[in-house]
KEVO-190657 format. One record per residue: residue number from 0; x, y, z of N, C-alpha, C, O, CB in turn. Coordinates in steps of 0.2 Angstrom, whole numbers, plus 5000, padded with zeros to 4 digits. Glycine has a CB too. Example, Ala and Ser with C-alpha at 12.3 -4.5 7.8 and 13.67 -1.06 7.14 Angstrom:
BEGIN
<0, <5066, 4972, 5039>, <5062, 4978, 5039>, <5066, 4984, 5039>, <5071, 4983, 5042>, <5057, 4978, 5045>>
<1, <5064, 4989, 5035>, <5068, 4995, 5036>, <5064, 5000, 5039>, <5067, 5006, 5040>, <5070, 4997, 5029>>
//
This chain:
BEGIN
<0, <5093, 5558, 4455>, <5088, 5556, 4461>, <5091, 5550, 4465>, <5093, 5546, 4461>, <5080, 5555, 4459>>
<1, <5091, 5549, 4471>, <5094, 5545, 4475>, <5088, 5542, 4477>, <5083, 5547, 4477>, <5099, 5547, 4480>>
<2, <5086, 5538, 4478>, <5080, 5533, 4481>, <5080, 5531, 4487>, <5086, 5529, 4488>, <5079, 5526, 4478>>
<3, <5075, 5531, 4493>, <5078, 5529, 4500>, <5074, 5522, 4501>, <5069, 5521, 4503>, <5076, 5535, 4506>>
<4, <5079, 5519, 4500>, <5078, 5511, 4501>, <5080, 5510, 4509>, <5085, 5512, 4511>, <5081, 5506, 4496>>
<5, <5073, 5506, 4513>, <5074, 5507, 4520>, <5072, 5498, 4522>, <5067, 5495, 4520>, <5069, 5514, 4523>>
<6, <5076, 5496, 4525>, <5074, 5489, 4528>, <5072, 5489, 4533>, <5073, 5493, 4537>, <5079, 5484, 4529>>
<7, <5066, 5481, 4533>, <5062, 5479, 4536>, <5062, 5474, 4541>, <5059, 5469, 4540>, <5059, 5478, 4532>>
<8, <5065, 5474, 4546>, <5065, 5469, 4551>, <5060, 5465, 4553>, <5057, 5466, 4559>, <5068, 5471, 4556>>
<9, <5058, 5460, 4551>, <5052, 5458, 4557>, <5052, 5451, 4559>, <5054, 5446, 4558>, <5044, 5458, 4554>>
<10, <5049, 5456, 4567>, <5049, 5451, 4572>, <5044, 5446, 4572>, <5038, 5446, 4570>, <5048, 5455, 4579>>
<11, <5046, 5441, 4574>, <5042, 5433, 4574>, <5042, 5429, 4581>, <5047, 5427, 4585>, <5046, 5428, 4569>>
<12, <5035, 5429, 4583>, <5036, 5425, 4589>, <5036, 5418, 4587>, <5033, 5415, 4583>, <5032, 5427, 4593>>
<13, <5042, 5416, 4594>, <5042, 5409, 4593>, <5036, 5404, 4594>, <5031, 5406, 4593>, <5046, 5408, 4595>>
<14, <5036, 5398, 4595>, <5032, 5394, 4594>, <5030, 5393, 4601>, <5024, 5395, 4603>, <5034, 5388, 4591>>
<15, <5035, 5390, 4605>, <5035, 5385, 4612>, <5042, 5391, 4616>, <5043, 5396, 4620>, <5038, 5372, 4610>>
<16, <5046, 5389, 4614>, <5051, 5393, 4618>, <5053, 5401, 4618>, <5050, 5404, 4613>, <5058, 5390, 4616>>
<17, <5056, 5404, 4622>, <5053, 5410, 4624>, <5062, 5414, 4621>, <5062, 5419, 4617>, <5048, 5411, 4634>>
<18, <5067, 5411, 4623>, <5075, 5411, 4622>, <5079, 5405, 4620>, <5076, 5399, 4620>, <5078, 5413, 4628>>
<19, <5085, 5406, 4617>, <5089, 5403, 4615>, <5091, 5397, 4622>, <5092, 5391, 4621>, <5093, 5407, 4612>>
<20, <5091, 5401, 4628>, <5092, 5395, 4632>, <5086, 5390, 4635>, <5086, 5385, 4636>, <5095, 5399, 4638>>
<21, <5081, 5396, 4634>, <5073, 5388, 4635>, <5074, 5384, 4631>, <5074, 5378, 4632>, <5065, 5389, 4634>>
<22, <5075, 5386, 4624>, <5076, 5381, 4617>, <5080, 5376, 4619>, <5077, 5370, 4618>, <5079, 5385, 4610>>
<23, <5087, 5376, 4622>, <5092, 5373, 4624>, <5088, 5369, 4628>, <5086, 5364, 4627>, <5097, 5376, 4627>>
<24, <5086, 5371, 4633>, <5085, 5366, 4642>, <5078, 5361, 4637>, <5077, 5355, 4638>, <5080, 5372, 4652>>
<25, <5075, 5365, 4633>, <5069, 5359, 4631>, <5073, 5352, 4628>, <5072, 5346, 4629>, <5064, 5364, 4624>>
<26, <5079, 5355, 4622>, <5081, 5350, 4620>, <5085, 5344, 4621>, <5085, 5339, 4618>, <5083, 5351, 4617>>
<27, <5089, 5347, 4628>, <5093, 5343, 4632>, <5088, 5336, 4634>, <5089, 5330, 4634>, <5095, 5347, 4639>>
<28, <5080, 5342, 4638>, <5075, 5337, 4641>, <5072, 5332, 4635>, <5071, 5326, 4637>, <5070, 5340, 4644>>
<29, <5071, 5334, 4630>, <5070, 5330, 4623>, <5074, 5322, 4623>, <5072, 5316, 4621>, <5073, 5336, 4617>>
<30, <5082, 5324, 4624>, <5085, 5320, 4622>, <5084, 5315, 4630>, <5081, 5310, 4629>, <5092, 5323, 4619>>
<31, <5086, 5316, 4635>, <5087, 5312, 4639>, <5081, 5309, 4642>, <5081, 5304, 4646>, <5090, 5315, 4642>>
<32, <5074, 5311, 4638>, <5069, 5306, 4638>, <5069, 5301, 4633>, <5067, 5295, 4634>, <5062, 5310, 4638>>
<33, <5072, 5303, 4627>, <5072, 5297, 4620>, <5078, 5292, 4624>, <5078, 5286, 4623>, <5075, 5300, 4611>>
<34, <5083, 5295, 4628>, <5090, 5289, 4630>, <5084, 5285, 4636>, <5083, 5279, 4636>, <5099, 5295, 4635>>
<35, <5082, 5288, 4640>, <5076, 5284, 4645>, <5072, 5278, 4642>, <5073, 5272, 4643>, <5070, 5290, 4647>>
<36, <5069, 5282, 4636>, <5065, 5277, 4632>, <5068, 5270, 4630>, <5065, 5265, 4628>, <5063, 5279, 4627>>
<37, <5074, 5271, 4630>, <5078, 5265, 4624>, <5077, 5257, 4628>, <5077, 5252, 4624>, <5088, 5268, 4623>>
<38, <5076, 5257, 4635>, <5077, 5253, 4638>, <5070, 5248, 4635>, <5071, 5242, 4634>, <5079, 5255, 4644>>
<39, <5064, 5249, 4634>, <5058, 5249, 4633>, <5056, 5248, 4625>, <5052, 5245, 4622>, <5055, 5255, 4637>>
<40, <5060, 5251, 4624>, <5060, 5252, 4615>, <5063, 5247, 4612>, <5062, 5245, 4607>, <5065, 5258, 4612>>
<41, <5068, 5244, 4616>, <5073, 5237, 4613>, <5067, 5231, 4614>, <5065, 5227, 4609>, <5082, 5235, 4620>>
<42, <5065, 5232, 4621>, <5058, 5226, 4623>, <5052, 5226, 4620>, <5049, 5220, 4620>, <5055, 5227, 4630>>
<43, <5050, 5231, 4617>, <5043, 5234, 4614>, <5044, 5230, 4607>, <5041, 5225, 4604>, <5042, 5243, 4613>>
<44, <5051, 5234, 4605>, <5049, 5230, 4597>, <5054, 5227, 4595>, <5056, 5227, 4589>, <5047, 5235, 4592>>
<45, <5059, 5223, 4601>, <5062, 5218, 4597>, <5066, 5218, 4592>, <5066, 5214, 4587>, <5059, 5214, 4596>>
<46, <5071, 5224, 4593>, <5075, 5227, 4587>, <5082, 5223, 4586>, <5085, 5221, 4591>, <5077, 5237, 4588>>
<47, <5085, 5222, 4580>, <5094, 5219, 4582>, <5096, 5224, 4584>, <5094, 5228, 4579>, <5101, 5216, 4576>>
<48, <5099, 5228, 4587>, <5100, 5232, 4592>, <5102, 5234, 4598>, <5098, 5235, 4602>, <5097, 5234, 4591>>
<49, <5109, 5234, 4599>, <5110, 5236, 4606>, <5108, 5243, 4611>, <5107, 5248, 4608>, <5116, 5235, 4607>>
<50, <5108, 5243, 4615>, <5107, 5250, 4619>, <5113, 5256, 4618>, <5112, 5262, 4618>, <5107, 5248, 4628>>
<51, <5118, 5253, 4616>, <5125, 5256, 4613>, <5123, 5259, 4605>, <5126, 5264, 4604>, <5130, 5249, 4612>>
<52, <5120, 5257, 4601>, <5117, 5257, 4596>, <5112, 5261, 4596>, <5113, 5266, 4593>, <5115, 5251, 4595>>
<53, <5108, 5260, 4599>, <5101, 5264, 4599>, <5105, 5273, 4602>, <5103, 5277, 4598>, <5094, 5260, 4607>>
<54, <5109, 5274, 4608>, <5112, 5279, 4611>, <5112, 5283, 4604>, <5109, 5288, 4602>, <5119, 5278, 4615>>
<55, <5119, 5277, 4602>, <5124, 5283, 4597>, <5115, 5287, 4591>, <5114, 5293, 4591>, <5133, 5277, 4589>>
<56, <5111, 5282, 4588>, <5109, 5282, 4583>, <5104, 5291, 4587>, <5102, 5296, 4584>, <5105, 5274, 4580>>
<57, <5104, 5291, 4592>, <5099, 5295, 4596>, <5103, 5300, 4596>, <5100, 5306, 4595>, <5097, 5293, 4602>>
<58, <5108, 5300, 4598>, <5114, 5307, 4597>, <5116, 5311, 4591>, <5116, 5317, 4590>, <5122, 5303, 4599>>
<59, <5117, 5304, 4586>, <5116, 5307, 4579>, <5112, 5310, 4577>, <5113, 5316, 4576>, <5116, 5305, 4575>>
<60, <5105, 5308, 4577>, <5099, 5313, 4576>, <5099, 5318, 4578>, <5100, 5323, 4574>, <5093, 5311, 4579>>
<61, <5100, 5320, 4584>, <5099, 5326, 4588>, <5106, 5329, 4586>, <5105, 5335, 4585>, <5099, 5324, 4597>>
<62, <5113, 5328, 4585>, <5119, 5332, 4581>, <5114, 5334, 4573>, <5114, 5340, 4570>, <5128, 5326, 4578>>
<63, <5112, 5330, 4571>, <5111, 5332, 4563>, <5107, 5339, 4566>, <5111, 5343, 4563>, <5104, 5326, 4557>>
<64, <5105, 5342, 4569>, <5101, 5348, 4568>, <5106, 5354, 4572>, <5104, 5360, 4573>, <5093, 5346, 4571>>
<65, <5111, 5350, 4574>, <5113, 5355, 4579>, <5115, 5361, 4576>, <5118, 5366, 4580>, <5120, 5353, 4584>>
<66, <5115, 5363, 4569>, <5118, 5371, 4567>, <5111, 5373, 4567>, <5112, 5379, 4564>, <5123, 5372, 4559>>
<67, <5105, 5372, 4569>, <5099, 5378, 4570>, <5101, 5383, 4575>, <5104, 5381, 4580>, <5091, 5376, 4573>>
<68, <5099, 5389, 4574>, <5097, 5394, 4577>, <5092, 5394, 4579>, <5089, 5392, 4584>, <5097, 5399, 4574>>
<69, <5088, 5397, 4570>, <5080, 5399, 4572>, <5076, 5396, 4578>, <5074, 5390, 4578>, <5076, 5398, 4567>>
<70, <5075, 5401, 4583>, <5070, 5397, 4588>, <5064, 5395, 4586>, <5061, 5391, 4590>, <5067, 5401, 4593>>
<71, <5061, 5396, 4579>, <5056, 5393, 4579>, <5055, 5387, 4574>, <5050, 5384, 4573>, <5052, 5397, 4578>>
<72, <5062, 5386, 4570>, <5062, 5381, 4567>, <5065, 5375, 4574>, <5064, 5369, 4576>, <5068, 5382, 4559>>
<73, <5068, 5379, 4577>, <5071, 5373, 4583>, <5063, 5371, 4588>, <5063, 5365, 4589>, <5077, 5378, 4591>>
<74, <5060, 5375, 4589>, <5054, 5373, 4591>, <5049, 5368, 4589>, <5046, 5364, 4593>, <5052, 5376, 4590>>
<75, <5049, 5368, 4581>, <5045, 5363, 4578>, <5051, 5356, 4576>, <5050, 5351, 4573>, <5041, 5366, 4570>>
<76, <5057, 5357, 4579>, <5060, 5350, 4577>, <5059, 5347, 4584>, <5057, 5341, 4584>, <5070, 5349, 4574>>
<77, <5059, 5351, 4590>, <5057, 5348, 4597>, <5049, 5345, 4595>, <5049, 5339, 4596>, <5056, 5353, 4603>>
<78, <5043, 5347, 4594>, <5036, 5345, 4593>, <5038, 5338, 4587>, <5035, 5333, 4588>, <5029, 5351, 4589>>
<79, <5042, 5339, 4583>, <5043, 5332, 4578>, <5045, 5327, 4583>, <5041, 5322, 4585>, <5051, 5333, 4572>>
<80, <5051, 5329, 4587>, <5053, 5324, 4591>, <5048, 5321, 4599>, <5048, 5316, 4602>, <5060, 5326, 4593>>
<81, <5044, 5326, 4599>, <5042, 5323, 4603>, <5034, 5319, 4603>, <5032, 5315, 4607>, <5042, 5328, 4607>>
<82, <5033, 5321, 4596>, <5027, 5317, 4589>, <5032, 5309, 4590>, <5030, 5304, 4591>, <5028, 5322, 4577>>
<83, <5036, 5311, 4590>, <5041, 5303, 4587>, <5042, 5298, 4592>, <5043, 5292, 4591>, <5048, 5305, 4585>>
<84, <5042, 5301, 4599>, <5045, 5300, 4606>, <5038, 5295, 4608>, <5038, 5289, 4609>, <5046, 5310, 4613>>
<85, <5032, 5299, 4607>, <5025, 5297, 4607>, <5022, 5290, 4604>, <5019, 5286, 4607>, <5022, 5301, 4605>>
<86, <5024, 5292, 4599>, <5021, 5285, 4595>, <5026, 5279, 4596>, <5024, 5273, 4597>, <5020, 5287, 4587>>
<87, <5033, 5280, 4596>, <5037, 5276, 4597>, <5035, 5272, 4607>, <5034, 5266, 4608>, <5046, 5280, 4595>>
<88, <5035, 5277, 4612>, <5031, 5275, 4617>, <5024, 5271, 4617>, <5024, 5266, 4620>, <5030, 5279, 4619>>
<89, <5019, 5274, 4615>, <5015, 5269, 4613>, <5013, 5262, 4611>, <5008, 5259, 4611>, <5015, 5270, 4612>>
<90, <5019, 5263, 4606>, <5021, 5258, 4601>, <5017, 5258, 4593>, <5019, 5254, 4589>, <5019, 5252, 4603>>
<91, <5013, 5262, 4593>, <5011, 5266, 4585>, <5017, 5265, 4581>, <5014, 5263, 4576>, <5010, 5274, 4586>>
<92, <5021, 5265, 4580>, <5026, 5265, 4575>, <5026, 5255, 4575>, <5024, 5251, 4579>, <5034, 5270, 4578>>
<93, <5028, 5254, 4567>, <5029, 5247, 4568>, <5037, 5244, 4568>, <5042, 5249, 4567>, <5026, 5244, 4561>>
<94, <5039, 5237, 4569>, <5046, 5238, 4569>, <5049, 5241, 4563>, <5054, 5244, 4564>, <5049, 5231, 4569>>
<95, <5047, 5241, 4557>, <5050, 5241, 4549>, <5052, 5250, 4550>, <5057, 5253, 4548>, <5043, 5238, 4541>>
<96, <5044, 5252, 4555>, <5047, 5260, 4555>, <5053, 5262, 4559>, <5057, 5267, 4557>, <5042, 5265, 4556>>
<97, <5054, 5259, 4565>, <5059, 5260, 4569>, <5065, 5258, 4565>, <5070, 5261, 4565>, <5058, 5257, 4574>>
<98, <5064, 5250, 4563>, <5073, 5249, 4559>, <5072, 5254, 4554>, <5076, 5252, 4550>, <5076, 5241, 4555>>
<99, <5069, 5260, 4552>, <5071, 5264, 4545>, <5075, 5270, 4550>, <5076, 5275, 4546>, <5064, 5268, 4539>>
<100, <5078, 5271, 4556>, <5082, 5276, 4556>, <5089, 5274, 4555>, <5094, 5277, 4556>, <5081, 5280, 4560>>
<101, <5089, 5266, 4554>, <5095, 5265, 4555>, <5097, 5262, 4545>, <5101, 5258, 4543>, <5096, 5259, 4562>>
<102, <5093, 5265, 4542>, <5094, 5263, 4536>, <5101, 5270, 4534>, <5101, 5277, 4534>, <5085, 5262, 4530>>
<103, <5105, 5266, 4531>, <5112, 5271, 4529>, <5112, 5272, 4523>, <5115, 5277, 4522>, <5118, 5268, 4529>>
<104, <5109, 5268, 4518>, <5111, 5275, 4511>, <5105, 5273, 4506>, <5102, 5267, 4506>, <5121, 5275, 4506>>
<105, <5103, 5278, 4502>, <5096, 5274, 4498>, <5101, 5273, 4492>, <5107, 5275, 4490>, <5087, 5280, 4496>>
<106, <5097, 5269, 4490>, <5099, 5266, 4482>, <5098, 5271, 4478>, <5093, 5274, 4479>, <5094, 5259, 4479>>
<107, <5101, 5273, 4473>, <5100, 5278, 4469>, <5098, 5271, 4462>, <5101, 5267, 4459>, <5107, 5284, 4468>>
<108, <5092, 5273, 4461>, <5089, 5270, 4456>, <5090, 5270, 4448>, <5087, 5274, 4445>, <5084, 5271, 4457>>
<109, <5094, 5266, 4444>, <5097, 5269, 4436>, <5092, 5271, 4435>, <5087, 5269, 4438>, <5099, 5264, 4431>>
<110, <5092, 5275, 4430>, <5088, 5279, 4425>, <5089, 5279, 4417>, <5084, 5281, 4414>, <5088, 5285, 4426>>
<111, <5093, 5278, 4415>, <5096, 5275, 4406>, <5092, 5267, 4406>, <5091, 5264, 4411>, <5106, 5274, 4404>>
<112, <5092, 5265, 4398>, <5090, 5258, 4397>, <5097, 5253, 4400>, <5094, 5250, 4404>, <5089, 5257, 4387>>
<113, <5103, 5252, 4400>, <5106, 5251, 4400>, <5108, 5249, 4407>, <5109, 5243, 4408>, <5107, 5254, 4397>>
<114, <5109, 5254, 4411>, <5109, 5252, 4419>, <5103, 5248, 4422>, <5104, 5244, 4426>, <5108, 5258, 4423>>
<115, <5098, 5250, 4417>, <5091, 5245, 4420>, <5093, 5238, 4417>, <5093, 5232, 4420>, <5081, 5247, 4415>>
<116, <5096, 5239, 4411>, <5096, 5230, 4408>, <5100, 5227, 4410>, <5101, 5221, 4408>, <5098, 5227, 4402>>
<117, <5104, 5229, 4415>, <5111, 5227, 4417>, <5110, 5226, 4424>, <5112, 5220, 4426>, <5117, 5233, 4415>>
<118, <5107, 5230, 4429>, <5104, 5230, 4434>, <5097, 5223, 4434>, <5093, 5220, 4438>, <5102, 5237, 4434>>
<119, <5097, 5222, 4429>, <5089, 5216, 4428>, <5084, 5222, 4428>, <5089, 5225, 4430>, <5086, 5209, 4436>>
<120, <5079, 5225, 4428>, <5075, 5229, 4430>, <5072, 5232, 4423>, <5075, 5233, 4418>, <5079, 5234, 4435>>
<121, <5066, 5232, 4426>, <5060, 5234, 4419>, <5062, 5238, 4416>, <5058, 5240, 4412>, <5053, 5235, 4420>>
//
């Protein structure tokens, strides 16, 4: 006896965007808003970066999520980006929190005794 298998595809409603083009427009608007915020960011936080460094970091952060195609995830990323922008614009973030974006690597802490000993950790 052959069993019937049926495939169920569930259609979910997007959070903000109606379609891919709408999501793309919102992402570009958010990107442009971030770029316009750079002079105020540099003036408010007095970080040791220039305009070019900030533009490059913003571009890098947006390109990091360029592969995402699900509308709901894109909308969540847009919302998160808008919240971050609001925190920076209202000076709710500390200078350290803004500089955290430029942290290049995470130092892996040693786990075995000999590595800890040589590193000088407890």
